[in-house]
C-alpha positions as CSV (number, residue, x, y, z in Angstrom):
1,V,2.6,-5.5,-31.9
2,P,1.0,-3.9,-28.8
3,P,-1.6,-1.1,-29.3
4,R,0.6,1.9,-28.3
5,K,1.3,5.3,-29.9
6,D,5.0,4.5,-30.3
7,A,4.1,1.3,-32.2
8,A,1.6,3.0,-34.5
9,T,3.8,3.0,-37.6
10,R,4.4,-0.7,-37.4
11,R,0.7,-1.4,-36.8
12,H,-0.2,0.7,-39.8
13,I,2.2,-1.2,-42.0
14,I,0.9,-4.5,-40.8
15,E,-2.7,-3.5,-41.4
16,A,-2.0,-2.2,-44.9
17,A,0.3,-5.1,-45.9
18,V,-1.9,-7.9,-44.7
19,G,-5.0,-6.2,-46.1
20,A,-3.5,-5.7,-49.5
21,F,-2.3,-9.4,-49.5
22,V,-5.8,-10.6,-48.6
23,M,-7.5,-8.5,-51.2
24,Y,-5.1,-9.6,-54.0
25,L,-5.4,-13.2,-52.9
26,C,-9.2,-13.0,-53.1
27,Y,-9.9,-10.7,-55.9
28,G,-6.7,-10.6,-58.0
29,E,-6.4,-7.6,-60.4
30,S,-9.9,-6.5,-59.5
31,S,-8.5,-5.3,-56.2
32,F,-6.9,-2.3,-58.0
33,H,-10.4,-0.8,-58.2
34,L,-9.9,0.2,-54.5
35,L,-6.8,2.1,-55.5
36,F,-8.6,3.8,-58.5
37,Q,-11.4,4.9,-56.1
38,A,-9.1,6.0,-53.3
39,V,-6.5,8.1,-55.1
40,P,-8.9,10.8,-56.6
41,A,-10.9,10.9,-53.3
42,Y,-7.7,11.6,-51.3
43,L,-6.5,14.2,-53.8
44,M,-9.8,16.0,-53.3
45,M,-9.3,15.9,-49.6
46,V,-5.8,17.4,-50.0
47,F,-6.4,20.1,-52.5
48,L,-10.0,21.2,-52.1
49,P,-11.5,23.1,-49.1
50,T,-13.2,20.7,-46.7
51,Y,-16.6,22.2,-47.2
52,I,-16.4,21.3,-50.9
53,A,-14.3,18.1,-50.5
54,Q,-16.9,16.4,-48.3
55,Y,-19.5,16.5,-51.0
56,G,-17.1,15.9,-53.9
57,V,-15.7,12.8,-52.3
58,L,-19.2,11.5,-51.5
59,I,-20.4,12.0,-55.1
60,F,-17.3,10.6,-56.7
61,T,-17.1,7.5,-54.5
62,M,-20.8,6.8,-54.9
63,A,-20.5,7.2,-58.6
64,Y,-17.5,4.8,-58.8
65,L,-19.4,2.3,-56.7
66,S,-22.5,2.6,-58.9
67,Y,-20.2,2.1,-62.0
68,A,-18.8,-1.1,-60.4
69,H,-22.3,-2.5,-59.7
70,I,-23.6,-1.6,-63.2
71,Q,-20.5,-3.2,-64.8
72,R,-21.2,-6.4,-62.7
73,M,-24.8,-6.5,-63.9
74,Y,-23.9,-6.4,-67.5
75,S,-20.9,-8.7,-67.3
76,F,-21.7,-12.4,-67.7
77,E,-18.4,-13.4,-66.2
78,M,-18.8,-11.2,-63.1
79,R,-22.4,-12.3,-62.6
80,N,-21.3,-15.9,-62.2
81,Q,-18.6,-15.1,-59.6
82,A,-19.4,-16.1,-56.0
83,V,-17.6,-12.9,-54.7
84,D,-16.6,-9.7,-56.4
85,I,-14.9,-6.4,-55.6
86,T,-18.2,-4.5,-55.1
87,A,-18.4,-5.6,-51.4
88,P,-15.0,-4.1,-50.5
89,L,-15.8,-1.1,-52.6
90,M,-19.0,-0.5,-50.5
91,I,-16.9,-0.5,-47.3
92,Q,-14.3,1.8,-48.8
93,T,-17.0,4.2,-50.0
94,Q,-18.2,4.5,-46.5
95,K,-14.7,5.1,-45.2
96,L,-13.7,7.7,-47.7
97,S,-16.9,9.7,-47.6
98,S,-17.0,9.7,-43.8
99,L,-13.4,10.8,-43.6
100,A,-14.1,13.8,-45.8
101,F,-17.0,14.8,-43.6
102,N,-14.9,14.2,-40.4
103,L,-12.2,16.5,-41.8
104,Y,-14.8,19.2,-42.3
105,D,-16.0,18.7,-38.7
106,G,-12.4,19.1,-37.6
107,D,-12.1,22.4,-39.4
108,V,-15.3,23.5,-37.7
109,L,-13.7,22.8,-34.3
110,K,-10.5,24.6,-35.3
111,S,-12.5,27.7,-36.1
112,G,-13.9,27.8,-32.6
113,N,-17.4,26.5,-33.4
114,E,-19.1,23.4,-32.3
115,P,-20.4,20.7,-34.8
116,S,-24.1,20.2,-34.9
117,R,-24.0,16.8,-33.2
118,A,-21.9,15.3,-30.4
119,S,-21.1,12.3,-32.6
120,H,-19.6,14.7,-35.2
121,K,-17.3,16.1,-32.5
122,L,-16.3,12.7,-31.4
123,H,-15.2,11.6,-34.8
124,A,-13.8,14.9,-36.1
125,I,-10.3,14.8,-37.7
126,R,-8.4,18.1,-37.2
127,S,-5.6,17.4,-39.8
128,R,-5.5,15.5,-43.1
129,P,-4.2,11.9,-42.6
130,K,-0.8,11.0,-44.0
131,L,-0.5,8.3,-46.6
132,L,0.5,5.4,-44.3
133,P,-2.3,5.8,-41.7
134,L,-4.8,6.2,-44.6
135,L,-3.6,3.0,-46.3
136,G,-3.8,1.2,-43.0
137,Y,-7.4,2.5,-42.4
138,L,-8.6,1.6,-45.9
139,L,-6.9,-1.8,-46.1
140,S,-7.3,-2.9,-42.4
141,F,-7.6,-6.6,-42.8
142,Q,-10.2,-7.0,-40.1
143,N,-12.9,-5.2,-42.1
144,V,-11.6,-4.5,-45.7
145,M,-13.7,-7.3,-47.3
146,V,-17.1,-7.1,-45.8
147,G,-16.9,-4.6,-42.9
148,P,-18.0,-3.6,-40.4
149,F,-17.3,0.0,-41.3
150,T,-15.4,2.1,-38.7
151,F,-14.6,5.8,-38.5
152,F,-11.0,6.9,-39.0
153,S,-10.9,8.2,-35.4
154,D,-11.9,4.8,-34.1
155,Y,-9.2,3.2,-36.2
156,L,-6.6,5.5,-34.7
157,C,-7.8,4.7,-31.2
158,F,-7.5,1.0,-32.0
159,I,-4.0,1.5,-33.4
160,E,-2.7,3.7,-30.5
161,G,-4.5,1.9,-27.7
162,R,-6.8,4.8,-26.8
163,E,-10.0,2.8,-26.5
164,E,-11.4,5.2,-23.9
165,D,-11.4,8.0,-26.4
166,M,-14.2,6.2,-28.4
167,L,-16.6,6.8,-25.5
168,T,-18.5,9.9,-24.5
169,D,-19.8,8.7,-21.1
170,E,-17.3,9.6,-18.4
171,S,-18.2,6.6,-16.2
172,E,-17.7,4.2,-19.2
173,R,-14.3,5.9,-19.9
174,E,-13.1,5.5,-16.3
175,L,-14.2,1.8,-16.4
176,V,-12.3,1.2,-19.6
177,I,-9.2,3.0,-18.3
178,K,-9.3,1.1,-15.1
179,N,-9.8,-2.4,-16.7
180,K,-7.9,-1.8,-20.0
181,E,-5.4,-4.7,-19.6
182,K,-8.2,-7.1,-18.6
183,I,-10.4,-6.0,-21.5
184,R,-7.5,-6.6,-23.9
185,D,-6.8,-10.1,-22.5
186,A,-8.1,-12.4,-25.2
187,N,-7.3,-15.7,-23.4
188,T,-10.8,-16.3,-22.2
189,A,-12.4,-15.5,-25.6
190,I,-9.9,-17.7,-27.4
191,K,-10.6,-20.6,-25.1
192,R,-14.4,-20.2,-25.8
193,Q,-13.8,-20.1,-29.5
194,I,-11.6,-23.2,-29.5
195,I,-14.2,-25.1,-27.5
196,A,-16.9,-24.0,-29.9
197,C,-14.8,-24.9,-32.9
198,L,-14.0,-28.4,-31.6
199,F,-17.8,-28.9,-30.9
200,H,-18.8,-27.9,-34.4
201,V,-16.0,-30.0,-36.0
202,L,-17.1,-33.1,-34.1
203,L,-20.8,-32.3,-35.0
204,T,-19.9,-32.0,-38.7
205,V,-17.9,-35.2,-38.7
206,Y,-20.7,-37.1,-37.0
207,A,-23.4,-35.6,-39.3
208,T,-21.4,-36.1,-42.5
209,G,-20.9,-39.8,-41.7
210,R,-24.5,-40.4,-40.7
211,Y,-26.5,-38.2,-43.1
212,T,-25.4,-38.3,-46.7
213,P,-26.8,-35.8,-49.3
214,D,-28.7,-38.7,-51.0
215,Y,-30.3,-39.7,-47.7
216,L,-31.5,-36.2,-46.9
217,I,-33.6,-36.1,-50.1
218,S,-34.8,-39.7,-49.8
219,D,-38.3,-40.8,-48.9
220,D,-37.1,-42.5,-45.7
221,F,-35.7,-39.2,-44.4
222,Q,-38.9,-37.4,-45.3
223,R,-41.0,-40.0,-43.5
224,S,-38.8,-39.8,-40.4
225,G,-39.6,-36.1,-40.0
């Protein structure tokens, strides 16, 4: 699905559906913690004034994340897991709390004032997001598990193909606008990744056949070093 404004709905659905599938596949019923954290935070953003909601969402999401970490420390079963839901919760905590502050910055702009920093103006959100874009943002499969964190405004630029709106420097904006199709062309990057993948596969096959785990801890290997 191409990054265009008229294809935004389909892209939101794909982001949310694939992200939810990946989360349930990796974490099972623990993935519902994301829902339990997101719903109250969203309700605060909807029903509370933004100057209150920004702090309310931050305190609630941090408290919920702390609860998940404490529960993990005292749960023998969770301590023995290689991965757990706290990593996605950390990413979602950043997303929800930043969104609440961005909504406040949007209200500041609507009132005719300027935010205290240029970055606040760049990421300001003037209206509360609808449910589908919010789900797509929170569950975007590219970063739902371990990040990196992105602002809601950056997510919308990615969905709608407005990469230039993520930049403040005019020369950089013009460069992106002029070379947008070339920048989006992934063929060169894909070829490099395929070559690198084949190289590492061959290296792994060679090393696995030549150096067994027993040999790596043997006296002969130690003397060869």
